[in-house]
Every structure is written in C-alpha cells, then in structure tokens.
C-alpha positions as CSV (number, residue, x, y, z in Angstrom):
1,M,11.3,26.4,183.2
2,E,14.6,24.6,181.2
3,T,16.5,26.5,179.2
4,P,16.6,24.7,175.7
5,V,19.5,23.1,174.9
6,F,21.3,24.2,171.2
7,E,24.0,22.0,169.6
8,E,26.5,23.0,166.7
9,F,27.3,20.9,164.1
10,E,28.4,20.9,160.3
11,P,26.0,19.3,157.7
12,A,27.5,16.5,155.9
13,G,29.2,18.3,152.7
14,D,26.3,16.6,150.1
15,C,23.5,17.4,152.6
16,D,20.5,18.1,150.4
17,C,18.4,20.4,152.5
18,P,17.0,23.7,151.6
19,G,19.2,25.5,153.3
20,C,22.7,24.0,152.6
21,V,21.6,23.5,148.7
22,H,20.9,28.0,149.1
23,W,24.2,28.1,150.9
24,R,26.3,26.2,148.9
25,R,25.0,28.4,146.2
26,V,26.0,31.4,147.5
27,T,29.1,31.2,149.3
28,P,30.9,28.3,147.4
29,Y,34.0,28.9,148.4
30,S,33.6,30.6,152.1
31,R,36.2,29.5,154.9
32,L,34.5,29.8,157.8
33,S,36.1,29.0,161.3
34,F,33.8,25.6,160.9
35,G,34.3,24.7,157.2
36,R,32.5,25.5,153.8
37,T,29.0,25.3,155.4
38,P,27.2,27.8,157.5
39,L,26.7,26.0,160.9
40,A,22.9,24.4,162.0
41,L,21.6,24.8,165.1
42,V,19.3,22.0,166.0
43,L,17.0,22.7,168.9
44,A,17.3,19.1,171.1
45,A,14.9,20.3,173.4
46,A,11.7,18.0,174.5
47,A,8.8,18.6,172.4
48,G,6.8,21.2,174.0
49,T,9.3,23.0,175.4
50,V,9.0,26.7,174.6
51,L,11.6,29.9,175.1
52,A,9.0,32.1,176.2
53,A,5.5,31.7,178.2
54,G,2.7,31.0,176.1
55,P,0.7,27.4,174.7
56,S,2.9,24.5,174.5
57,M,4.4,24.5,171.1
58,P,6.4,21.3,169.3
59,A,9.9,21.8,168.9
60,V,11.4,22.6,165.3
61,A,14.4,20.9,164.1
62,A,16.4,21.3,161.2
63,V,15.8,18.6,158.6
64,H,18.2,17.3,156.6
65,G,17.0,15.1,153.5
66,P,18.7,12.0,152.1
67,A,20.8,11.9,149.2
68,R,18.8,10.7,146.5
69,P,19.4,7.3,144.7
70,G,22.4,6.7,142.2
71,N,22.9,10.6,142.5
72,P,26.6,10.9,143.8
73,A,27.7,14.2,145.7
74,G,29.0,16.7,143.5
75,D,27.0,16.1,140.3
76,E,24.7,18.5,141.1
77,P,26.6,21.9,141.8
78,G,25.5,24.9,143.1
79,T,26.7,27.5,140.1
80,P,26.1,31.1,141.0
81,Q,27.5,33.1,138.3
82,G,28.2,37.0,137.2
83,G,26.7,39.4,135.2
84,K,27.4,40.5,131.5
85,A,31.0,41.8,131.2
86,P,33.5,42.5,128.3
87,L,36.5,40.1,128.4
88,H,39.1,40.6,130.3
89,G,42.7,41.0,129.4
90,P,46.3,40.8,131.4
91,A,46.3,41.5,135.1
92,G,42.2,41.4,134.9
93,K,41.7,45.0,132.9
94,Q,38.8,45.0,130.7
95,V,38.9,44.9,127.0
96,R,36.8,47.4,125.0
97,P,34.7,45.6,122.6
98,G,35.3,46.7,119.0
99,S,31.7,46.9,117.8
100,A,28.2,46.1,118.0
101,V,27.8,42.9,119.8
102,R,27.2,39.8,117.1
103,A,27.6,36.1,116.7
104,P,30.4,35.6,115.5
105,A,30.8,32.3,112.9
106,T,32.1,29.3,114.2
107,T,31.5,25.0,113.6
108,R,30.4,22.3,115.9
109,A,33.9,21.4,115.8
110,A,35.5,24.8,117.2
111,I,32.9,24.8,120.0
112,I,33.6,21.3,121.4
113,K,37.5,21.7,120.7
114,R,37.5,24.9,123.0
115,A,35.5,23.7,125.9
116,K,37.9,20.6,125.6
117,A,40.8,22.8,126.3
118,W,39.2,23.9,129.8
119,V,38.3,20.6,131.0
120,A,41.5,19.3,130.1
121,A,43.1,22.7,131.7
122,K,40.4,21.9,134.9
123,V,40.0,26.1,135.1
124,P,38.9,26.5,138.4
125,Y,35.1,27.8,139.2
126,S,35.0,31.2,140.2
127,V,32.0,34.0,139.3
128,S,34.8,37.1,139.6
129,A,37.6,35.7,138.5
130,Y,38.9,36.0,134.4
131,W,41.1,33.3,132.5
132,S,44.0,33.8,130.6
133,D,41.3,33.9,127.4
134,G,39.7,36.6,129.1
135,Y,36.3,34.8,129.5
136,R,34.7,34.6,133.6
137,Q,35.6,31.3,134.7
138,D,31.8,30.3,135.8
139,C,28.8,28.5,133.7
140,S,27.9,31.6,131.4
141,G,31.8,32.5,131.1
142,F,32.4,28.8,130.1
143,V,29.5,29.0,127.0
144,S,30.5,32.4,126.2
145,M,33.9,31.3,125.7
146,A,33.2,28.1,123.7
147,W,30.9,30.1,121.6
148,N,33.4,32.4,120.8
149,L,31.4,35.3,121.8
150,P,32.9,39.3,122.2
151,G,32.0,39.6,125.9
152,N,31.0,37.6,128.6
153,E,27.5,37.0,128.5
154,W,25.1,35.2,131.7
155,T,21.7,33.0,131.7
156,G,19.7,35.8,131.0
157,S,21.3,37.0,127.8
158,L,23.0,33.9,126.1
159,G,19.4,32.8,124.3
160,T,19.5,35.8,122.3
161,F,22.5,34.3,120.7
162,G,20.8,31.3,119.8
163,V,17.5,29.8,118.8
164,R,15.8,27.3,120.5
165,I,15.4,23.9,119.0
166,S,14.0,20.5,120.3
167,R,15.1,17.5,121.9
168,D,15.5,15.0,119.0
169,Q,17.7,18.4,117.3
170,L,20.1,18.5,119.6
171,Q,24.2,18.0,118.3
172,P,27.0,18.7,119.8
173,G,27.9,22.5,120.5
174,D,24.4,23.7,121.5
175,I,23.2,24.6,125.0
176,L,20.6,23.1,127.5
177,L,20.2,26.4,129.2
178,F,17.8,27.3,132.9
179,H,17.7,31.1,133.9
180,N,15.4,31.6,136.6
181,A,14.3,35.0,136.2
182,A,12.9,35.5,139.4
183,N,16.2,34.9,141.3
184,P,18.9,34.2,138.7
185,A,21.3,33.4,141.7
186,N,19.1,30.2,142.4
187,G,19.7,27.4,140.0
188,S,20.5,29.3,137.2
189,H,22.3,26.9,135.2
190,V,23.9,26.2,131.4
191,V,25.8,23.4,130.0
192,I,27.5,22.4,126.7
193,F,25.6,19.4,125.0
194,G,28.3,17.3,124.1
195,G,26.4,14.2,122.1
196,W,24.3,11.5,123.7
197,T,26.3,8.4,125.4
198,D,24.0,5.9,124.0
199,Y,20.8,4.9,121.8
200,T,18.9,5.2,124.6
201,H,19.4,8.7,124.5
202,T,18.4,9.4,128.1
203,Y,22.0,10.5,129.1
204,Y,24.2,12.9,127.1
205,F,27.4,14.0,127.8
206,A,27.4,17.6,129.3
207,Y,30.5,20.1,129.1
208,E,30.3,22.4,132.0
209,Q,31.8,24.8,134.5
210,T,30.7,23.6,137.8
211,P,32.8,23.8,141.4
212,P,35.7,23.0,141.4
213,H,36.4,23.0,137.8
214,S,35.3,22.5,134.2
215,R,34.5,19.1,133.8
216,R,32.5,16.7,131.2
217,Q,30.3,14.1,132.6
218,A,27.6,12.2,131.5
219,T,24.0,13.6,132.8
220,P,20.8,12.5,132.8
221,Y,18.6,14.4,130.1
222,R,17.6,17.2,130.9
223,Y,20.0,18.2,134.0
224,W,20.1,16.9,138.2
225,K,18.3,20.0,139.3
226,N,15.1,21.9,137.8
227,S,15.2,19.5,134.7
228,N,12.1,20.4,133.0
229,R,13.2,23.9,132.9
230,Y,15.8,23.5,131.0
231,V,15.8,25.1,127.0
232,A,17.9,23.3,124.0
233,Y,19.7,26.4,122.1
234,R,21.7,26.1,119.2
235,Y,24.5,28.9,118.1
236,K,23.1,31.5,115.8
237,G,26.6,31.6,114.4
238,L,27.1,28.0,113.3
239,A,28.9,27.8,110.5
240,E,26.8,24.8,108.8
241,G,23.9,27.2,108.9
242,T,21.8,29.4,111.1
243,S,18.2,28.0,111.2
244,G,17.4,26.6,114.8
245,A,14.4,24.5,113.5
246,S,17.2,21.9,112.2
247,P,20.4,21.4,111.5
248,S,18.6,22.4,107.6
249,A,20.3,20.8,104.7
250,P,23.5,23.4,105.3
251,G,24.9,23.6,101.9
252,A,22.1,21.5,100.2
253,S,20.7,23.7,97.8
254,S,24.0,24.0,96.3
255,P,26.0,21.0,96.7
256,G,29.3,21.8,95.0
257,T,29.8,24.7,97.2
258,K,32.2,24.1,100.1
259,T,30.7,24.1,103.7
260,T,31.6,22.9,107.1
261,G,34.2,19.5,107.3
262,F,32.9,16.0,107.5
263,P,30.6,15.8,110.1
264,G,31.1,12.7,111.1
265,A,30.4,8.9,110.4
266,A,27.5,8.7,113.1
267,Y,25.6,10.6,110.3
268,F,25.1,8.4,108.2
269,G,23.8,4.9,107.8
270,P,21.3,2.4,108.8
271,G,19.1,4.3,111.2
272,A,20.1,8.2,110.6
273,D,17.7,10.8,109.7
274,N,19.5,14.2,109.4
275,A,20.1,16.8,106.9
276,Y,23.8,15.8,106.2
277,V,22.2,12.7,104.9
278,T,19.6,15.3,102.3
279,Q,22.8,17.4,101.4
280,L,25.1,13.9,101.0
281,G,22.2,12.8,98.1
282,R,21.7,15.9,96.2
283,M,25.6,16.0,95.8
284,L,25.5,12.5,94.6
285,V,22.7,13.8,92.2
286,D,24.8,16.5,91.1
287,R,27.5,14.1,90.2
288,G,25.7,11.6,88.5
289,A,23.9,9.2,90.9
290,G,20.3,10.4,89.9
291,R,19.4,7.0,88.7
292,F,19.6,5.7,91.9
293,Y,16.8,7.5,93.4
294,T,13.2,6.9,92.5
295,T,12.4,10.0,94.4
296,G,14.3,13.1,95.8
297,P,17.1,12.3,98.3
298,G,15.7,12.5,101.9
299,P,16.8,13.3,105.2
300,R,16.2,9.2,105.6
301,W,19.3,7.5,105.2
302,S,18.2,4.4,102.7
303,D,19.7,1.8,100.5
304,A,19.7,4.3,97.5
305,D,22.4,6.6,99.3
306,R,24.6,3.5,99.9
307,R,24.2,2.3,96.3
308,A,24.8,6.1,95.2
309,T,27.5,6.5,97.2
310,Q,29.2,3.4,96.5
311,A,29.1,4.2,92.8
312,F,30.6,7.4,93.4
313,Q,33.5,6.0,95.5
314,R,34.2,3.3,92.4
315,A,34.3,6.0,90.0
316,Q,37.3,7.4,91.8
317,G,39.1,3.4,91.1
318,W,38.3,2.8,95.1
319,A,37.8,-0.8,95.9
320,G,36.9,-2.9,98.9
321,A,36.7,-1.0,102.2
322,D,37.4,2.0,100.1
323,A,34.2,1.6,98.8
324,D,31.6,0.5,101.2
325,G,29.1,2.7,100.3
326,L,29.4,4.6,103.8
327,P,30.6,8.3,103.4
328,G,34.2,9.1,105.2
329,P,36.1,12.4,105.1
330,G,37.7,11.5,101.7
331,T,34.1,10.8,99.9
332,W,32.7,14.0,101.4
333,S,36.0,16.6,100.5
334,Y,35.4,15.0,96.8
335,L,32.0,15.7,96.7
336,V,32.0,18.7,98.4
337,E,35.1,20.2,96.8
338,R,33.7,18.5,93.0
339,K,36.9,16.7,93.1
340,G,37.8,13.6,90.9
341,R,35.3,11.6,88.5
342,N,31.6,11.6,88.2
343,I,29.7,8.6,88.1
344,P,29.9,7.2,84.8
345,A,26.8,5.6,83.3
346,A,28.4,1.7,83.1
347,A,28.3,1.8,86.7
348,A,24.6,2.7,87.1
349,G,23.5,-1.5,86.8
350,N,26.2,-2.6,89.0
351,P,26.7,-0.3,91.6
352,G,27.2,-3.5,94.1
353,P,25.6,-6.2,96.3
354,K,23.4,-5.2,99.1
355,S,24.6,-7.0,102.2
356,S,23.1,-7.6,105.7
357,A,25.8,-6.0,107.0
358,D,25.0,-2.5,105.5
359,S,22.1,-2.5,108.4
360,G,22.2,-2.2,112.5
361,P,24.1,-0.1,114.7
362,K,27.6,0.5,113.6
363,S,30.6,0.9,116.3
364,S,33.6,3.2,115.3
365,A,35.4,0.1,116.3
366,D,34.0,-1.9,113.6
367,S,33.3,0.6,111.0
368,G,37.4,1.3,111.6
369,P,39.1,4.0,110.3
370,K,38.4,4.8,106.4
371,S,40.6,3.9,104.3
372,S,43.6,6.2,102.2
373,A,41.1,8.0,100.5
374,D,38.8,8.6,103.7
375,S,41.0,9.0,106.6
376,G,44.5,7.8,106.6
377,P,45.3,4.1,106.8
378,K,43.2,1.2,106.1
379,S,42.0,-0.6,108.8
380,S,41.1,-4.4,109.0
381,E,38.4,-3.5,111.4
382,N,36.2,-3.1,108.1
383,P,37.0,-6.2,106.1
384,A,34.4,-7.2,103.1
385,P,31.2,-8.4,104.7
386,Q,31.1,-12.3,105.0
387,S,28.1,-14.7,104.9
388,S,26.9,-15.9,107.8
389,D,28.0,-19.6,106.7
390,A,31.5,-18.6,106.0
391,S,34.4,-18.8,107.7
392,S,38.1,-17.8,107.6
393,H,40.7,-19.6,109.6
394,G,38.0,-21.0,111.7
395,V,36.4,-18.0,112.4
396,P,32.9,-18.3,111.2
397,G,31.3,-15.5,109.0
398,Y,30.5,-12.4,110.4
399,P,26.6,-12.5,110.0
400,G,26.0,-8.1,109.8
401,R,25.7,-5.8,111.7
402,A,21.1,-6.3,111.5
403,M,21.5,-9.8,113.4
404,F,22.7,-7.6,116.5
405,R,20.2,-4.5,117.1
406,P,17.2,-3.5,119.6
407,G,14.6,-6.2,118.4
408,A,16.7,-8.8,116.8
409,D,15.8,-12.6,117.8
410,N,18.0,-15.3,116.0
411,V,20.6,-17.8,116.1
412,H,23.4,-15.4,115.9
413,V,22.7,-13.8,119.3
414,T,23.1,-17.2,121.0
415,Q,26.1,-18.1,119.2
416,L,27.7,-14.8,120.5
417,G,26.3,-14.5,123.8
418,K,27.7,-18.6,124.3
419,Q,31.0,-17.1,123.2
420,L,31.2,-14.5,125.2
421,V,30.6,-16.7,128.3
422,K,33.2,-18.9,126.8
423,K,35.6,-16.2,126.6
424,G,34.7,-15.0,130.7
425,F,32.5,-11.8,129.5
426,G,29.1,-13.2,130.5
427,T,28.7,-11.5,133.9
428,Y,25.7,-9.8,132.8
429,Y,23.5,-12.9,132.3
430,T,21.3,-13.9,134.5
431,A,20.7,-16.9,133.0
432,D,22.0,-19.0,129.5
433,P,22.2,-16.7,126.7
434,G,19.0,-16.8,124.4
435,S,18.4,-15.9,120.6
436,R,16.7,-12.4,121.7
437,W,19.2,-9.2,121.6
438,G,19.2,-7.6,124.9
439,E,20.8,-5.2,126.8
440,A,22.6,-7.9,129.0
441,D,24.5,-9.1,125.5
442,R,25.1,-5.7,124.7
443,R,27.1,-4.9,128.0
444,N,28.9,-8.0,128.0
445,V,30.1,-6.9,124.5
446,E,31.0,-3.9,125.6
447,A,33.2,-5.4,128.6
448,F,34.6,-7.3,125.9
449,Q,35.8,-4.5,123.9
450,R,36.8,-2.5,126.2
451,S,39.1,-5.3,127.4
452,Q,40.5,-4.7,123.8
453,G,41.8,-1.3,124.7
454,W,39.0,0.5,122.8
455,R,36.9,2.6,124.1
456,G,33.5,6.0,123.2
457,G,32.3,4.6,120.2
458,A,34.2,1.7,119.7
459,A,33.1,0.6,122.5
460,D,29.5,0.7,122.0
461,G,28.2,-3.0,122.7
462,F,27.5,-3.6,119.3
463,P,29.3,-6.5,117.5
464,G,31.1,-5.6,114.2
465,P,33.6,-7.6,111.8
466,E,36.7,-6.8,114.0
467,T,35.3,-7.9,117.3
468,W,33.6,-10.8,115.9
469,R,37.0,-12.2,114.5
470,R,38.4,-11.3,117.6
471,L,36.0,-13.1,120.4
472,F,36.2,-16.3,118.3
473,S,40.0,-16.3,117.6
C-alpha cells in the first residue's frame, strides 16, 4: 500500500475549531517556529487508506469551522487566568495582606474610573505578570483591581465578594462572571458591566482584560461564548448600599444623610424606574413637597416627581433651564446635604406647566449641561419647551421628546424625516419618511448628531431641542 501523505500548515489565527480555540487559550503567547498556533496535520490520503492492515476506514481530516457571521476575529479571546495571589510590589515581590480579607468600600464611579485607567494604559494581558498597582494582568486580576480588593482573586472566588443580581438590575460597576468549575482554564472569564449601549438592552459596554490588552467594547449580552452561563454580580462593598436584590434606596430612609454623589441624569426622567427616584422623592417630601404626591414616592418616575423637583428648584430662586424639574448635581447636593430653602406653601399652586417635552427619551446632548446651579455653565441646549406651532428665527417649534420615541406616530416624525433627507442624512430610509417613528429615523438622527461632533449619549438618535434647532436652521 502507499504511504499516506501528510502536509503541515498553519490554520488562520481566527480559526474556530475546538482544537485551535483550546490552544489559543493555553498558549496565547507561544512563539513556535511556525507561529502562535500549533501546526495542524491534515491527512491527505484518499478515503479508505489505512496505516496498517485491516478493514477499510474513511480518512479523518481536521475540520476548521467558519467564523461566526458578524463576529469579528478577536472578539472572543481566550482568557486563561492565574490563581488567587496577594498584591505584588516592586520587582514582582508579594505584599502580605494586612488583615482578614474583606470587601473594602468603593463606589460605582471609582470602579469605572479604575477600569478606564487600565484601558487607557493598554495594560498587556498576562497570567503571570503584575501591573504597577500590584494586580495580576488577567481578567480576574482586572476585576480585583477595579473592585479595589486587597488581593488578586480568580473567577472561582470573585463571586464571594458580590451578590447575585438579575439582568434588569445591572448597573455600571457590576460584573458578568463565568467560572467553569469542571475545567477553570476552559472558558472561565469575567467582565465589568459599563452600561447598555442603547435602549434595546441587547448590547452593553464591557470593560475587560483580554489578549492583547485591556479594552472597552460593545458586547452582546451576556457574552460571546458560554453566554447562558454568565452570572451577574454586584460588589458587596458598594458605598451606595449592599443589597444584591436591587440598588435599594441608598439612604432613602434618611434623606438628610450624605450618601454617594449624583448618580447621573439617566436615572431620572420619563421611563426611569429605580431606587434613586424613590430616594429623590423622599428627600423632596422631607423638604416640603409632600403635597405633590397622592401616594408615597416610588421608584417609577412620574409627573409628581417632576413637579416636586421643579418646586424645590424654584424655591432656591432658580428659573428657566435651572428649574426644569429634572435633578442635576446641584439639585441633588442641595437635597442630600440639606442646603438651601425648603419648598414654601405658596409654591404649591404653581409648580409649573406640564409640557410634552417632559416625556420621551432624553439625550445628554439635548438635556445639555445643567445650569450653573447643577453643573456649571448654562447651555442653550436646554431651552424652554416650545409649542409645536411656535417658531423662532424661521425654525419650527420643537414639539417635545414625546413625539419621538418607540411607538410614536405623528406628523412631526414625517417633518423630521423630510428635513433629514433634505440635509443629506436619509441614508437609512428605504422609502419616503413616514409618520411612524422607526429605527431608520433614529439612525439618521444619530448620524446627524455625530456630524455635529457629539458622541456617546449625546448622539443617541433621539432629537431634542438643540438637535431640532440645528437640523432646521
């Protein structure tokens, strides 16, 4: 019989077959003479060829699967990790932990800030090296660093520093953890949740330590691989509160107690449903806003919250954009630290007119920086709401955010769409703009916002007063 012919070749770096995936995990930085991946051997003999006498057997060839559609190479990195270890000081020397290991207090803002520092530094991935702050340069070391733990943990122990939460309770600073107990080196990984990318909540920003270095990337929920096995955890040492069931009313039972800083504008406004709304309401009631609530303040944002907030802002002498009924850092600090004046009885009858601009998705560009009271310089991005039939300098009046949200169907959507096309931002329309708000409208608005130099929440695709003004100018 003829001797089988073997041919050596190096498969593609993003080959998805089980063998290549395994070797990328266990030898991510090997420098073999033929490259990073072990050589594959392909049996090139005809079917039925055998190496020894015996019944005919079909030849077996190594099969390399195609890349998954829409999954760029490198999005699913292999992430081997080290074990538990103390922090390391200069020259790689271990630093003894001072006392019993516990969860030191920190805040969400601090967690994300530390994660961003590694991303900015592009800390190289390694299961054995330690960064200048003493943390191991792998996925579990990254989370240990961001959570400010007293030592380097691994995926098998990080869960003990947190409490399990549900998908709907995820907030920046929480983690998504997969620990493969049967084979920890096979697929175990952990990432820091950095917030949802948009209102669909299908993708989120993941801060993670992967080859070749730290990164922040939009990632499908839960994660690329073993997605159904990733579990959400909240750090026990959060200064905002330690309940794992929800971000439970931090300090809500004692509105005058100084708690964490302003959680962010995204937690307030139409559609918001979280513990910070409850805390806001209770602090407002404590400052004389009880008349605005027919029932006790709750987690779902309502017009009562807006009117009560506006009454408190006006009690401080603020007006216009400074008293729009949406709390900013200044309003929040006044309430938390019990500064300023309480809501007078005279303000009860005139908390301010209700406007359609008070509902619907709100973009950070279109809410703009708060007033000097709330976050520094006042911006024209938050003018007083105009009625839909008003106009200023030839610009039709902004009809309000409620006109542009999922399910909206009105003439303003058509008007917006036609103007987008006129301005050259109709790429995503497959037909003439219509009256029903859709994803094509949102993406065209987003393209226009990005053309103005806006990014992140300022370019979320929902038009606010400033987007409207610039579009129709």
